[in-house]
N, C-alpha and C positions, 0 to 999 in steps of 0.2 A: 214406272221403273220396277214393276213387280217381276219382270224377267231378269233384269240385270243383277239384282242382289244375289239370288241363289247361284247364278252362273259365276259371279266373282268369288263367292264363297268357295265353290268347288275348285275353281282355278287356283286361288291362293293356297288352298289346302294342298292341292297337288304339287304346287311349286315349293312350298316351304317344308313339307314333311318328308324326311329321308327314309322313313321306314317303309319297306316294300309292301307290307300288308295294307297299310293305310293308303299308300299310293294307289294300289289296286282298287280300294274301296272308292276313293275320290274319282279315279278314272271311270269306274263303272257308273257312279252317280252322274258324272258329267255326260257320259254317253246316253244314259237313260233320259236325262233332262232334255238334251238336244233332240232325241228321238221323239219324246212326248210333244215338244213344241213343233217339230217338223210335221208330225202326224195331225195335230189338231188345230194349230195356228190360232190359239185362243187369246193370249194375253197382250198382243201387240203386233205391229207390222213385222212380218218375216220377209227376209230377202232371199231370193234364189241366187246362189253363186253360179256365174255363167261359165266357169272354167271346165265344168263337166257336162255342159249342155251344148248340143249342136247350135251353130250360129246361123243356119240357113233361115231365110225368110220364106216360110212355106205353110204358115198357119192362117187360114182365112179368118179375118176378124168379123166378117159380116154376121156370123152366127152369134156374136156376143152383143149385138144390138138388143137382143131380148134380155140379156143380163143387165145392160145399161138401163133399159126401160123398167125392169124390176126394181133396181136400186132407186130410180127416180120415183116410182110409185110408192115405195116405202118411205119416201121423204128423206133418204140418206144422201150423204155427200158424194157427188160424182168425183170430186177431187180425191177423196179417200179411196175410191175404187181404182183410180188411175195412178195412185201414188207409187213411185218406184218402178213403174212399168216403162216409162219413156214414151207411152202412147198418149194421144190426145183424143178427145171425145169424137171428133170428126172422123177419125180413122176407124172407129168401131162400126160406123155406118157406110164405110167405103168398100164396095164389093171388090175393088181391084187391089186393096191393100192386103199385104201379107205380113204377119208378125213372126217373131222368133219364138222358140219354145220358152225361153226365159221370160219374155214379155207376157206370153199366154199364161204360164204358171203363176206369175206374180199377180196377174189380173184376177185369176180364180181364187188365189189365196186371200187377196184383199176382199173379194166378194164374200167368201165364207166367214171372214173375220168380222166385217162390219155389219152383216145381216144377222149373224148368230144363228143361221139356219143350216144345220148339218145336212138337211134334205134338199139343199139348193139344187143339186144335180137333177133330182126328180122333178122339182118345180119347173126348172128351165126346160128340161127334156120334154115335158108334157106340152110345151108350146110348139113343138116341132112335128107337125103332121106332114103328109106327102108334099104339099105345096111349098112348105118351108125349106125343103131340100132341093127345090128347083127342078131342073131337068132330070136329075137322078131320081127324084121322087116320082116324077111323071113316068119315067121308064119302068120303074118297079110297079106302079099302079096299073099300067097298061099291059103288063106281062100276062102270059097265058096261065101260068100256074104259080103256086107259092115257090116252088123250086126255081123257076125262072126269075122271080122277083128277088130271091136271095142271091142268085147269080149276079144280078145287077148291083146289089149291095156289096158283095164280095169284091167285084172288079173295080167299081167306081167310087168307093169310099175315100180314096185319096183326094178326089175333087172336093169332098166335104171337109175332111180333116185327116191329117197324117198321124194324129194322136192315137187313133183306134184302128185295129185290124179285125175284120170279121171273116170267119171261115165257117163253112157249113159242111157237115159230114152227111153224105147221102147214103152211106152204108149204115144199116140199122145197128144200134147198140142195144143189146138185150139186158134189161134190168128186171129182175123178179118175173121173168117170163114174158115181159112186154117189150116190143121193139120201139126204139126211139130214134129220131133224128136229133142232131145236135148243132146248135149255133155257138161257136166259140167266139168270145170277145176278149181280145188281147190289147193291152197298151203296148206301144211300139218303142218305148224308151224308159230309162230310169226317170222317175219323177217324184215329186212330193206326194206323200200318201193321201193327203186330203184332195189333191188335184186328181189323182187316179180314181178315188172314190166318186168324185164329182163327175168325171168323164164316163165311167161305167154306169153309174146310176142314171145319168142323162140318156145314154144309149138305150138302156132297158125301158125307161119311161117313154121315150120317143117310139120305140118299137111297139110298145103296147098301144099307144095312141093310134099308130098307123094300122095295126092289126084290127083294132076295134072299128076304125073307119072303114077298112076294106071289107069287113064281114058284118056290117050293120050292127055294131055293138055286141056281137057274139064271136069274139076271137077264139081260135082253137085253144084247147086246154094245154097248159105248159107249166113247167116248174123251173126254178132258177137256183143255180149254185154260184156262190161268190167265194173268192179266195181271201176275203178280209172279214173281220168280225161283223156280225149284224149289230145295228143300232136299233133303238126303239122305233125310229121312224120307218125302218125297213119292214119290221113286222106289222106296223099299222098300215102302211101303204099296200103291201102285198096281200094282207088279209082283206083289205077293202076291195081289191080287184079280183080276189078269189084265186090267188096264185101261191103255191107253196114255195118256200125259200129256205135254203140252208147256207150258213156262213162257214168260214174257216175251211173251205174245200180246196182242192188242188187247182181248180179252174174257175174262171168266170164264164158261165155257159148257160144256155137255155136248152132244156130238153122237152121235146114234143113228140106226140105219136107220129111214127114214120109216115103214115098214110096222109098226113097233112101236106106233105111235099107235092102230091099229085092233085091237091084240091084246086079247082079252077078259080080264077080271080074274076069277080063279077064285072069289073070295068075293063076287062081285057080288050085291046084294040090293036090289031096288027100294024095298021098304018101309024098310029100314034107311037107305038112301041118302036117301030123302025126309025121314025124321025127323031125320037128322043135318044135312041142309042147312037145315032149318027152325031148328034150334038154332044153326047157324053164323050164319044171318042175324040172329037175335036178339042173339048175342054181338057181331056186327059193329056193330049199331045201338047197343049199350051202350058201345062204346069211346069214350074222349074224342075229341071231334071232330078234334083235332090228329093223333091217331094214324092215322085213316083217310086223312088228306091229307098225312101226313108225307113220303112219298116225293117228290111233286112240289114240296112246299114246300122241302125240304132240297136237292133238285137245283137249284132256282132260287137258293137261298142259295149253293151251291157255285159256280154259274156266275158269280156276282157277284164272287167272291173273286179 
């Protein structure tokens, strides 16, 4: 009950005090407390209210089988992982099952809380190499150049998750006299801050694993900018892989030397690429219509709030 007591204190203070100054203090304290709990999800189960979340079933749960396995390997309760989600364990391993954003957010919030691992996104993301992304991964791996592989990611990421949008700038951005290409990583909807951090961390970790595999453990040099504050685990992880990182920026993005875009991919194969792209197109057409248009729809929703 460590959460309830301070919340009741602020609420009662707000209700009973008629003085404007104190009302404002209590209201501010209430807001800060909710913001803290929403961001870090530390002291107990948090529930995502569904009235401001899309109700579409368009989030593939098959990628959370790794999350389930991680929880089980830690000896933690699967019931606690699924609490309040409405999901059952079997659905996390069902490739055909699609979850709502509310179910997905609650699952991640539960995982962050019960593991106590703020770097959980990096841990889970590192498990996703090309093969884990299925036919989309194979299409990228068999592309001619890095630019072609990024085109695959940009176009077909809705097959993997509508939670993230990836965009690549092919025109050079000059910083301190050097030309850079940019990979922008955007979340597609309003969401819990811990969930957002989990999602972006996971994408960064997965991209690094794939780049290392593609180029025999010698990925191209790059740097990272995040729009949220760095935590200790960010600095430890990125120092270990030799990547510079800055927090509290305006974007979540990767910057890399522009010449990397024309770098050939060692496993390029035109036949494999063509077949994989055909399958990707089929999968994209089979998606619920809302999933293909989720990013612009949710961005419009966020803009109205």
